[in-house]
VMD Tcl script that builds the backbone (N, CA, C; Angstrom):
set m [mol new atoms 462]
animate dup $m
set s [atomselect $m all]
$s set {name element resname resid chain x y z} {
  {N N MET 1 A 51.120 -84.754 289.418}
  {CA C MET 1 A 51.975 -84.173 289.874}
  {C C MET 1 A 53.657 -83.794 289.120}
  {N N VAL 2 A 53.844 -85.033 288.504}
  {CA C VAL 2 A 55.098 -85.154 287.751}
  {C C VAL 2 A 54.671 -84.650 286.244}
  {N N LYS 3 A 53.530 -84.273 286.058}
  {CA C LYS 3 A 53.531 -83.577 284.374}
  {C C LYS 3 A 53.614 -82.141 284.654}
  {N N ALA 4 A 53.239 -81.628 286.002}
  {CA C ALA 4 A 53.140 -79.903 286.243}
  {C C ALA 4 A 54.874 -80.160 286.406}
  {N N TYR 5 A 55.805 -81.198 286.894}
  {CA C TYR 5 A 57.177 -80.808 286.974}
  {C C TYR 5 A 57.886 -80.425 285.744}
  {N N ARG 6 A 57.286 -81.646 284.859}
  {CA C ARG 6 A 57.516 -81.740 283.688}
  {C C ARG 6 A 57.644 -80.328 282.610}
  {N N ILE 7 A 56.148 -79.788 282.607}
  {CA C ILE 7 A 56.654 -78.297 282.164}
  {C C ILE 7 A 56.889 -77.566 283.121}
  {N N PHE 8 A 57.130 -77.127 284.148}
  {CA C PHE 8 A 57.908 -76.522 284.917}
  {C C PHE 8 A 59.231 -76.685 284.502}
  {N N GLY 9 A 59.910 -77.547 284.676}
  {CA C GLY 9 A 60.979 -77.874 284.244}
  {C C GLY 9 A 61.629 -77.943 282.707}
  {N N SER 10 A 60.702 -78.037 281.574}
  {CA C SER 10 A 60.826 -78.005 280.278}
  {C C SER 10 A 61.114 -76.014 279.758}
  {N N SER 11 A 59.658 -75.391 280.710}
  {CA C SER 11 A 59.695 -74.126 280.405}
  {C C SER 11 A 60.964 -73.118 281.192}
  {N N LEU 12 A 61.526 -73.635 282.465}
  {CA C LEU 12 A 62.719 -72.950 282.881}
  {C C LEU 12 A 63.832 -73.871 281.854}
  {N N ALA 13 A 63.821 -74.311 281.643}
  {CA C ALA 13 A 64.968 -74.938 280.085}
  {C C ALA 13 A 64.826 -74.098 279.011}
  {N N ALA 14 A 63.770 -73.507 278.668}
  {CA C ALA 14 A 63.318 -73.212 277.506}
  {C C ALA 14 A 64.046 -71.665 277.668}
  {N N ILE 15 A 63.772 -71.262 278.489}
  {CA C ILE 15 A 64.544 -69.964 278.956}
  {C C ILE 15 A 65.734 -69.500 279.249}
  {N N VAL 16 A 66.205 -70.469 280.274}
  {CA C VAL 16 A 67.759 -70.801 279.724}
  {C C VAL 16 A 68.533 -70.768 278.725}
  {N N VAL 17 A 68.132 -71.723 277.663}
  {CA C VAL 17 A 67.795 -71.261 276.092}
  {C C VAL 17 A 68.374 -70.337 275.361}
  {N N VAL 18 A 67.113 -69.896 275.641}
  {CA C VAL 18 A 66.954 -68.105 275.211}
  {C C VAL 18 A 67.814 -67.453 275.188}
  {N N PHE 19 A 68.039 -67.028 277.127}
  {CA C PHE 19 A 68.841 -66.431 277.639}
  {C C PHE 19 A 70.140 -66.839 277.145}
  {N N LEU 20 A 70.856 -68.197 277.077}
  {CA C LEU 20 A 72.176 -67.984 276.417}
  {C C LEU 20 A 72.137 -67.726 274.955}
  {N N LEU 21 A 71.190 -68.283 274.351}
  {CA C LEU 21 A 71.415 -67.629 273.012}
  {C C LEU 21 A 71.335 -66.188 272.683}
  {N N MET 22 A 70.726 -65.196 273.872}
  {CA C MET 22 A 70.665 -64.120 272.726}
  {C C MET 22 A 71.950 -63.282 273.861}
  {N N THR 23 A 72.744 -63.876 274.832}
  {CA C THR 23 A 74.060 -63.371 275.364}
  {C C THR 23 A 74.965 -63.771 274.518}
  {N N ILE 24 A 75.112 -64.419 273.655}
  {CA C ILE 24 A 76.293 -65.177 272.543}
  {C C ILE 24 A 76.073 -64.430 271.375}
  {N N GLY 25 A 74.797 -64.198 271.376}
  {CA C GLY 25 A 74.494 -63.372 269.830}
  {C C GLY 25 A 74.785 -61.810 269.973}
  {N N LEU 26 A 74.984 -61.088 271.270}
  {CA C LEU 26 A 75.143 -60.015 272.083}
  {C C LEU 26 A 76.035 -59.751 271.848}
  {N N ARG 27 A 76.991 -61.056 272.484}
  {CA C ARG 27 A 78.690 -60.718 272.377}
  {C C ARG 27 A 79.380 -60.306 270.885}
  {N N ILE 28 A 78.280 -60.917 270.129}
  {CA C ILE 28 A 79.090 -61.787 268.826}
  {C C ILE 28 A 79.149 -60.108 268.025}
  {N N TYR 29 A 78.011 -59.334 268.353}
  {CA C TYR 29 A 77.739 -57.918 267.650}
  {C C TYR 29 A 78.639 -57.176 268.647}
  {N N GLY 30 A 79.236 -57.302 269.308}
  {CA C GLY 30 A 80.295 -56.546 270.459}
  {C C GLY 30 A 79.710 -55.216 271.367}
  {N N LEU 31 A 78.259 -55.831 271.523}
  {CA C LEU 31 A 77.550 -55.260 272.976}
  {C C LEU 31 A 78.339 -55.131 274.182}
  {N N PHE 32 A 79.496 -55.799 274.925}
  {CA C PHE 32 A 80.031 -56.047 275.632}
  {C C PHE 32 A 80.977 -55.446 275.795}
  {N N ASP 33 A 81.963 -55.056 274.110}
  {CA C ASP 33 A 83.442 -54.962 274.038}
  {C C ASP 33 A 83.031 -53.690 274.873}
  {N N GLU 34 A 83.957 -53.055 275.062}
  {CA C GLU 34 A 84.896 -51.607 275.615}
  {C C GLU 34 A 84.558 -51.073 274.378}
  {N N PRO 35 A 84.342 -49.593 274.348}
  {CA C PRO 35 A 84.776 -48.928 273.738}
  {C C PRO 35 A 86.243 -48.601 272.856}
  {N N GLU 36 A 86.231 -48.220 271.250}
  {CA C GLU 36 A 87.355 -47.817 271.364}
  {C C GLU 36 A 87.865 -46.437 271.563}
  {N N GLU 37 A 88.956 -46.216 271.619}
  {CA C GLU 37 A 89.694 -44.907 271.843}
  {C C GLU 37 A 89.978 -44.536 270.533}
  {N N ASP 38 A 89.265 -43.326 269.862}
  {CA C ASP 38 A 89.453 -42.847 268.379}
  {C C ASP 38 A 89.781 -41.670 268.136}
  {N N GLY 39 A 90.358 -40.908 269.688}
  {CA C GLY 39 A 90.247 -39.728 269.443}
  {C C GLY 39 A 89.803 -38.758 269.162}
  {N N LEU 40 A 88.447 -39.136 269.028}
  {CA C LEU 40 A 87.298 -38.201 269.819}
  {C C LEU 40 A 86.791 -37.514 270.711}
  {N N VAL 41 A 86.530 -36.439 271.144}
  {CA C VAL 41 A 86.026 -35.763 272.598}
  {C C VAL 41 A 84.681 -35.769 272.287}
  {N N VAL 42 A 83.910 -35.722 273.319}
  {CA C VAL 42 A 82.693 -35.876 272.847}
  {C C VAL 42 A 82.487 -34.847 274.255}
  {N N HIS 43 A 81.541 -33.323 273.982}
  {CA C HIS 43 A 81.230 -32.671 274.894}
  {C C HIS 43 A 79.863 -32.333 275.317}
  {N N PRO 44 A 79.508 -31.966 276.014}
  {CA C PRO 44 A 77.704 -31.925 276.787}
  {C C PRO 44 A 77.539 -30.859 276.158}
  {N N VAL 45 A 76.266 -31.190 275.576}
  {CA C VAL 45 A 75.703 -29.827 274.872}
  {C C VAL 45 A 74.651 -29.422 275.695}
  {N N SER 46 A 74.915 -27.615 275.991}
  {CA C SER 46 A 73.798 -27.298 276.428}
  {C C SER 46 A 73.296 -25.988 276.112}
  {N N LEU 47 A 72.111 -25.877 276.236}
  {CA C LEU 47 A 71.305 -24.862 275.506}
  {C C LEU 47 A 71.584 -23.198 276.310}
  {N N LEU 48 A 71.702 -22.407 275.761}
  {CA C LEU 48 A 71.879 -21.058 275.892}
  {C C LEU 48 A 71.002 -20.057 276.192}
  {N N ASP 49 A 70.708 -19.579 277.296}
  {CA C ASP 49 A 69.624 -18.338 277.360}
  {C C ASP 49 A 69.735 -17.363 276.499}
  {N N ASP 50 A 69.139 -16.552 276.664}
  {CA C ASP 50 A 69.145 -15.298 275.817}
  {C C ASP 50 A 70.101 -14.672 276.430}
  {N N PHE 51 A 70.233 -14.701 277.394}
  {CA C PHE 51 A 71.775 -14.211 278.122}
  {C C PHE 51 A 73.342 -14.326 277.301}
  {N N GLN 52 A 73.069 -15.399 277.192}
  {CA C GLN 52 A 74.198 -15.837 276.810}
  {C C GLN 52 A 74.569 -15.855 275.012}
  {N N ARG 53 A 73.318 -15.585 274.457}
  {CA C ARG 53 A 73.406 -15.267 273.008}
  {C C ARG 53 A 73.463 -14.577 272.557}
  {N N GLN 54 A 73.100 -13.408 273.460}
  {CA C GLN 54 A 73.356 -11.915 273.379}
  {C C GLN 54 A 74.577 -11.838 273.363}
  {N N ALA 55 A 75.446 -12.784 274.301}
  {CA C ALA 55 A 77.087 -11.954 275.161}
  {C C ALA 55 A 77.772 -12.509 273.578}
  {N N LEU 56 A 77.631 -14.081 273.383}
  {CA C LEU 56 A 77.981 -14.568 272.512}
  {C C LEU 56 A 77.947 -14.035 270.936}
  {N N ALA 57 A 76.696 -13.290 270.644}
  {CA C ALA 57 A 76.206 -12.970 269.249}
  {C C ALA 57 A 77.479 -11.700 269.460}
  {N N ARG 58 A 77.883 -10.671 270.214}
  {CA C ARG 58 A 78.494 -9.854 270.333}
  {C C ARG 58 A 79.810 -10.283 270.409}
  {N N GLU 59 A 80.458 -11.063 270.675}
  {CA C GLU 59 A 81.929 -12.011 270.824}
  {C C GLU 59 A 81.943 -11.609 269.508}
  {N N LEU 60 A 81.253 -12.588 268.617}
  {CA C LEU 60 A 80.775 -13.077 266.921}
  {C C LEU 60 A 80.795 -11.222 265.902}
  {N N GLY 61 A 80.535 -11.103 266.334}
  {CA C GLY 61 A 80.433 -9.393 265.588}
  {C C GLY 61 A 78.607 -9.745 264.770}
  {N N GLU 62 A 77.834 -10.198 265.916}
  {CA C GLU 62 A 76.694 -10.444 264.931}
  {C C GLU 62 A 75.504 -9.535 265.659}
  {N N ASP 63 A 75.968 -8.966 266.472}
  {CA C ASP 63 A 74.826 -8.317 267.374}
  {C C ASP 63 A 73.974 -7.306 266.622}
  {N N ARG 64 A 73.997 -6.987 265.524}
  {CA C ARG 64 A 73.120 -6.207 264.561}
  {C C ARG 64 A 71.811 -7.065 263.818}
  {N N PRO 65 A 70.718 -6.571 263.772}
  {CA C PRO 65 A 70.217 -7.433 262.736}
  {C C PRO 65 A 70.390 -7.357 261.506}
  {N N PRO 66 A 69.915 -8.330 261.002}
  {CA C PRO 66 A 70.551 -8.050 259.506}
  {C C PRO 66 A 69.733 -7.237 258.965}
  {N N PRO 67 A 70.777 -6.897 257.789}
  {CA C PRO 67 A 69.491 -5.878 256.822}
  {C C PRO 67 A 67.906 -6.117 256.110}
  {N N MET 68 A 67.355 -5.237 256.345}
  {CA C MET 68 A 65.831 -5.488 255.966}
  {C C MET 68 A 66.115 -5.032 254.238}
  {N N PRO 69 A 65.153 -5.274 253.370}
  {CA C PRO 69 A 65.310 -5.387 251.524}
  {C C PRO 69 A 64.592 -4.118 252.210}
  {N N VAL 70 A 65.280 -2.865 251.419}
  {CA C VAL 70 A 64.824 -1.441 251.149}
  {C C VAL 70 A 63.431 -1.755 249.900}
  {N N ALA 71 A 62.671 -1.109 249.573}
  {CA C ALA 71 A 61.772 -1.234 248.189}
  {C C ALA 71 A 61.684 0.327 248.292}
  {N N ALA 72 A 62.460 0.491 246.808}
  {CA C ALA 72 A 62.259 1.944 246.507}
  {C C ALA 72 A 61.045 2.495 246.330}
  {N N ASP 73 A 61.063 3.723 245.541}
  {CA C ASP 73 A 59.518 3.810 244.760}
  {C C ASP 73 A 59.548 3.432 243.427}
  {N N ARG 74 A 58.289 3.140 242.707}
  {CA C ARG 74 A 57.512 2.400 241.808}
  {C C ARG 74 A 58.883 4.031 240.726}
  {N N LEU 75 A 58.707 3.149 239.724}
  {CA C LEU 75 A 59.583 3.578 239.138}
  {C C LEU 75 A 58.710 3.426 237.668}
  {N N ASP 76 A 58.290 4.962 237.047}
  {CA C ASP 76 A 57.693 4.974 235.686}
  {C C ASP 76 A 58.368 4.685 234.381}
  {N N LEU 77 A 58.725 3.699 233.535}
  {CA C LEU 77 A 59.436 3.607 232.669}
  {C C LEU 77 A 58.914 3.890 231.265}
  {N N PRO 78 A 58.581 5.278 230.331}
  {CA C PRO 78 A 57.958 5.486 229.208}
  {C C PRO 78 A 59.092 4.599 228.370}
  {N N GLY 79 A 58.484 4.226 227.400}
  {CA C GLY 79 A 58.683 3.333 226.086}
  {C C GLY 79 A 59.209 2.213 225.953}
  {N N ILE 80 A 58.579 1.579 227.242}
  {CA C ILE 80 A 59.267 -0.102 226.744}
  {C C ILE 80 A 58.142 -0.592 226.716}
  {N N ASP 81 A 58.513 -0.970 225.620}
  {CA C ASP 81 A 57.311 -2.800 224.689}
  {C C ASP 81 A 56.329 -3.379 225.950}
  {N N THR 82 A 54.835 -2.797 226.237}
  {CA C THR 82 A 54.000 -2.943 227.197}
  {C C THR 82 A 53.454 -4.737 227.160}
  {N N ASP 83 A 54.340 -5.081 226.460}
  {CA C ASP 83 A 53.921 -6.625 225.862}
  {C C ASP 83 A 54.444 -7.159 226.820}
  {N N ILE 84 A 54.864 -6.998 227.330}
  {CA C ILE 84 A 55.914 -7.775 228.329}
  {C C ILE 84 A 55.580 -8.219 229.495}
  {N N GLY 85 A 55.440 -7.056 230.078}
  {CA C GLY 85 A 54.380 -6.523 231.201}
  {C C GLY 85 A 54.398 -5.319 231.844}
  {N N ARG 86 A 53.434 -5.226 232.497}
  {CA C ARG 86 A 53.279 -3.517 232.661}
  {C C ARG 86 A 53.551 -3.206 234.301}
  {N N HIS 87 A 54.278 -4.440 235.382}
  {CA C HIS 87 A 54.554 -3.806 236.280}
  {C C HIS 87 A 55.091 -5.099 236.578}
  {N N GLY 88 A 56.212 -4.659 237.448}
  {CA C GLY 88 A 57.590 -5.676 237.523}
  {C C GLY 88 A 58.054 -5.174 238.806}
  {N N PHE 89 A 59.600 -5.768 238.963}
  {CA C PHE 89 A 60.468 -5.164 240.146}
  {C C PHE 89 A 62.293 -6.167 239.357}
  {N N VAL 90 A 62.965 -5.514 240.120}
  {CA C VAL 90 A 64.366 -5.976 239.914}
  {C C VAL 90 A 64.998 -5.976 241.309}
  {N N GLU 91 A 65.636 -7.231 241.786}
  {CA C GLU 91 A 65.739 -7.401 243.038}
  {C C GLU 91 A 67.595 -7.452 243.081}
  {N N LEU 92 A 68.131 -6.378 243.979}
  {CA C LEU 92 A 69.731 -6.274 243.683}
  {C C LEU 92 A 70.482 -6.605 245.288}
  {N N GLU 93 A 71.582 -7.031 244.720}
  {CA C GLU 93 A 72.440 -7.589 246.236}
  {C C GLU 93 A 73.466 -6.265 246.030}
  {N N VAL 94 A 73.049 -5.380 246.711}
  {CA C VAL 94 A 74.661 -3.941 246.829}
  {C C VAL 94 A 75.055 -4.227 248.376}
  {N N LEU 95 A 76.793 -3.959 247.202}
  {CA C LEU 95 A 77.429 -3.701 248.516}
  {C C LEU 95 A 77.398 -1.991 248.948}
  {N N VAL 96 A 77.010 -1.489 249.843}
  {CA C VAL 96 A 77.317 -0.422 250.620}
  {C C VAL 96 A 78.870 0.137 251.130}
  {N N GLY 97 A 79.725 0.871 250.574}
  {CA C GLY 97 A 80.424 1.711 251.434}
  {C C GLY 97 A 80.572 2.454 252.476}
  {N N VAL 98 A 81.682 2.576 253.357}
  {CA C VAL 98 A 81.577 3.326 254.826}
  {C C VAL 98 A 80.472 5.020 254.903}
  {N N ASP 99 A 80.938 5.198 253.380}
  {CA C ASP 99 A 80.237 6.199 253.536}
  {C C ASP 99 A 78.595 6.514 252.802}
  {N N GLY 100 A 78.352 5.087 252.907}
  {CA C GLY 100 A 76.968 4.665 252.106}
  {C C GLY 100 A 76.797 5.267 250.637}
  {N N SER 101 A 78.130 5.293 250.422}
  {CA C SER 101 A 78.129 5.186 248.385}
  {C C SER 101 A 77.816 3.530 247.965}
  {N N VAL 102 A 76.925 3.351 246.850}
  {CA C VAL 102 A 77.015 2.243 246.078}
  {C C VAL 102 A 78.599 1.206 245.937}
  {N N GLY 103 A 78.782 0.544 245.894}
  {CA C GLY 103 A 79.934 -0.430 245.475}
  {C C GLY 103 A 79.229 -1.263 244.297}
  {N N THR 104 A 79.682 -2.724 244.542}
  {CA C THR 104 A 78.966 -3.534 242.916}
  {C C THR 104 A 77.565 -3.767 243.541}
  {N N VAL 105 A 77.381 -4.163 242.174}
  {CA C VAL 105 A 75.766 -4.406 242.640}
  {C C VAL 105 A 75.371 -5.339 241.399}
  {N N ARG 106 A 74.964 -6.212 242.034}
  {CA C ARG 106 A 74.081 -7.466 241.332}
  {C C ARG 106 A 72.878 -7.816 241.253}
  {N N VAL 107 A 72.277 -8.226 240.009}
  {CA C VAL 107 A 70.682 -8.955 240.413}
  {C C VAL 107 A 70.768 -9.754 240.720}
  {N N ILE 108 A 69.820 -10.125 241.559}
  {CA C ILE 108 A 69.241 -11.528 242.219}
  {C C ILE 108 A 68.386 -12.004 241.627}
  {N N ASP 109 A 67.634 -10.836 241.240}
  {CA C ASP 109 A 65.904 -11.714 240.722}
  {C C ASP 109 A 65.034 -10.389 239.877}
  {N N SER 110 A 64.738 -11.174 238.990}
  {CA C SER 110 A 63.693 -9.772 238.383}
  {C C SER 110 A 62.539 -10.370 237.334}
  {N N PHE 111 A 61.407 -9.648 237.424}
  {CA C PHE 111 A 60.244 -9.910 236.920}
  {C C PHE 111 A 60.108 -8.599 236.260}
  {N N PRO 112 A 59.895 -8.881 234.422}
  {CA C PRO 112 A 60.048 -9.366 233.658}
  {C C PRO 112 A 61.359 -9.868 233.563}
  {N N ARG 113 A 61.948 -10.846 233.014}
  {CA C ARG 113 A 63.926 -11.309 233.196}
  {C C ARG 113 A 64.404 -10.841 231.966}
  {N N GLY 114 A 65.350 -9.943 231.859}
  {CA C GLY 114 A 65.820 -9.381 230.609}
  {C C GLY 114 A 65.637 -8.419 230.451}
  {N N VAL 115 A 64.661 -7.431 230.880}
  {CA C VAL 115 A 64.305 -6.059 230.283}
  {C C VAL 115 A 64.475 -4.901 231.449}
  {N N TYR 116 A 64.719 -5.268 232.425}
  {CA C TYR 116 A 64.522 -3.600 233.330}
  {C C TYR 116 A 65.583 -3.665 234.481}
  {N N GLU 117 A 66.603 -4.769 234.500}
  {CA C GLU 117 A 67.911 -4.577 235.025}
  {C C GLU 117 A 69.048 -3.979 234.937}
  {N N GLU 118 A 69.302 -3.370 233.836}
  {CA C GLU 118 A 70.078 -2.123 233.366}
  {C C GLU 118 A 69.301 -1.202 233.891}
  {N N GLN 119 A 68.416 -0.605 234.246}
  {CA C GLN 119 A 67.547 0.775 234.535}
  {C C GLN 119 A 67.689 0.617 235.742}
  {N N ALA 120 A 67.482 -0.859 236.595}
  {CA C ALA 120 A 67.118 -0.720 237.652}
  {C C ALA 120 A 68.901 -0.611 238.537}
  {N N ILE 121 A 69.568 -1.352 237.654}
  {CA C ILE 121 A 71.030 -0.728 238.570}
  {C C ILE 121 A 71.403 0.458 238.467}
  {N N ARG 122 A 71.054 1.211 237.364}
  {CA C ARG 122 A 71.781 3.007 237.109}
  {C C ARG 122 A 70.691 3.450 238.059}
  {N N GLU 123 A 69.817 3.390 238.448}
  {CA C GLU 123 A 68.991 3.864 239.694}
  {C C GLU 123 A 69.784 3.562 240.932}
  {N N VAL 124 A 69.646 2.233 241.020}
  {CA C VAL 124 A 70.642 2.109 242.647}
  {C C VAL 124 A 71.802 3.237 243.006}
  {N N ARG 125 A 72.516 3.176 241.628}
  {CA C ARG 125 A 73.998 3.425 241.539}
  {C C ARG 125 A 73.645 5.206 241.857}
  {N N GLN 126 A 72.584 5.828 241.305}
  {CA C GLN 126 A 72.495 6.513 242.180}
  {C C GLN 126 A 72.292 7.192 243.247}
  {N N ARG 127 A 71.548 6.584 244.025}
  {CA C ARG 127 A 71.594 6.367 245.778}
  {C C ARG 127 A 72.310 6.564 246.523}
  {N N ARG 128 A 71.743 6.814 247.753}
  {CA C ARG 128 A 72.796 7.481 248.556}
  {C C ARG 128 A 72.239 6.326 249.583}
  {N N LEU 129 A 72.862 5.134 250.070}
  {CA C LEU 129 A 71.867 4.698 251.243}
  {C C LEU 129 A 72.996 4.929 252.193}
  {N N GLU 130 A 72.015 4.166 254.076}
  {CA C GLU 130 A 72.819 3.937 255.147}
  {C C GLU 130 A 74.119 3.166 255.281}
  {N N PRO 131 A 75.068 4.664 255.756}
  {CA C PRO 131 A 75.951 3.529 255.627}
  {C C PRO 131 A 76.526 2.334 256.741}
  {N N PRO 132 A 77.325 1.752 256.641}
  {CA C PRO 132 A 77.272 0.230 257.757}
  {C C PRO 132 A 77.705 0.719 259.277}
  {N N PRO 133 A 77.297 0.036 260.253}
  {CA C PRO 133 A 77.750 0.649 262.003}
  {C C PRO 133 A 79.087 0.854 261.542}
  {N N PRO 134 A 79.696 1.425 262.769}
  {CA C PRO 134 A 80.681 2.041 262.903}
  {C C PRO 134 A 81.648 0.736 263.042}
  {N N GLY 135 A 83.148 1.022 262.541}
  {CA C GLY 135 A 83.952 -0.436 262.534}
  {C C GLY 135 A 83.908 -1.689 261.190}
  {N N THR 136 A 82.993 -1.257 260.504}
  {CA C THR 136 A 83.006 -2.231 259.467}
  {C C THR 136 A 82.754 -0.864 258.044}
  {N N ASP 137 A 83.868 -1.828 257.512}
  {CA C ASP 137 A 84.016 -1.429 256.263}
  {C C ASP 137 A 83.235 -1.542 255.280}
  {N N THR 138 A 82.082 -2.246 254.956}
  {CA C THR 138 A 81.384 -2.693 254.266}
  {C C THR 138 A 80.199 -3.118 254.423}
  {N N VAL 139 A 78.977 -3.030 253.634}
  {CA C VAL 139 A 77.731 -4.526 253.955}
  {C C VAL 139 A 77.311 -4.341 252.848}
  {N N THR 140 A 76.537 -5.437 253.224}
  {CA C THR 140 A 76.183 -5.404 252.165}
  {C C THR 140 A 74.516 -5.737 252.096}
  {N N ARG 141 A 73.558 -5.407 251.248}
  {CA C ARG 141 A 71.731 -5.158 251.570}
  {C C ARG 141 A 71.278 -5.218 250.448}
  {N N VAL 142 A 70.159 -5.718 250.405}
  {CA C VAL 142 A 69.192 -6.024 249.135}
  {C C VAL 142 A 67.851 -4.686 248.877}
  {N N GLU 143 A 68.099 -4.588 247.646}
  {CA C GLU 143 A 67.774 -3.522 247.479}
  {C C GLU 143 A 66.500 -4.314 246.154}
  {N N ILE 144 A 65.026 -3.449 246.268}
  {CA C ILE 144 A 64.187 -3.957 245.835}
  {C C ILE 144 A 63.761 -3.057 244.630}
  {N N VAL 145 A 63.661 -2.736 243.206}
  {CA C VAL 145 A 63.341 -1.677 242.745}
  {C C VAL 145 A 61.685 -2.069 241.600}
  {N N GLU 146 A 60.910 -1.515 242.275}
  {CA C GLU 146 A 59.508 -1.774 241.119}
  {C C GLU 146 A 59.321 -0.600 239.950}
  {N N PHE 147 A 58.587 -1.152 239.387}
  {CA C PHE 147 A 58.537 -0.339 238.546}
  {C C PHE 147 A 57.100 -0.855 238.277}
  {N N SER 148 A 56.352 0.598 237.100}
  {CA C SER 148 A 55.586 0.048 236.674}
  {C C SER 148 A 55.354 1.163 234.669}
  {N N VAL 149 A 55.044 0.734 234.217}
  {CA C VAL 149 A 54.840 1.559 232.679}
  {C C VAL 149 A 53.343 1.564 232.227}
  {N N PRO 150 A 53.472 3.126 232.277}
  {CA C PRO 150 A 52.037 3.761 232.373}
  {C C PRO 150 A 51.600 3.608 231.119}
  {N N ASP 151 A 50.166 3.326 230.810}
  {CA C ASP 151 A 48.805 2.848 229.844}
  {C C ASP 151 A 49.487 4.517 228.666}
  {N N ASP 152 A 49.472 3.975 227.250}
  {CA C ASP 152 A 49.373 5.380 226.377}
  {C C ASP 152 A 48.600 5.806 226.604}
  {N N GLY 153 A 46.950 5.804 226.607}
  {CA C GLY 153 A 45.962 6.172 226.995}
  {C C GLY 153 A 45.798 7.647 227.750}
  {N N SER 154 A 47.005 7.026 228.819}
  {CA C SER 154 A 46.777 7.662 230.033}
  {C C SER 154 A 47.932 9.704 230.208}
}
mol reanalyze $m
mol bondsrecalc $m
mol representation Tube
mol addrep $m
């Protein structure tokens, strides 16, 4: 019977020692300290429903869908070296004015590179594009000009 008390007492002493060591360790690492005031304010985060998202988009002026790239008709470009490639494209960023006129044109990507960019820019500058929504000065659109070089034998 004494042996059972000894085992129980030893187990209880071990639990107390482990609990004290854990408490001391947590106190050293600052678990029980009060949070410091650093001037930051935490705001609760909540998800917006569809109605709130639409209202926020209207307030920010983003209630219209993003512009979609417009693919132009494929251009036939005779007299170009056909070893470079028979088909390709030039992707352009176009600044459209209030009346639909084309302003600045910048090449974003092309394939093959360095061959058809100037011709594509000339082609896009001759176009009249959809004007921006009312109340907007200009809008940036992406235009994709595709081309194909016809075979000499056709």
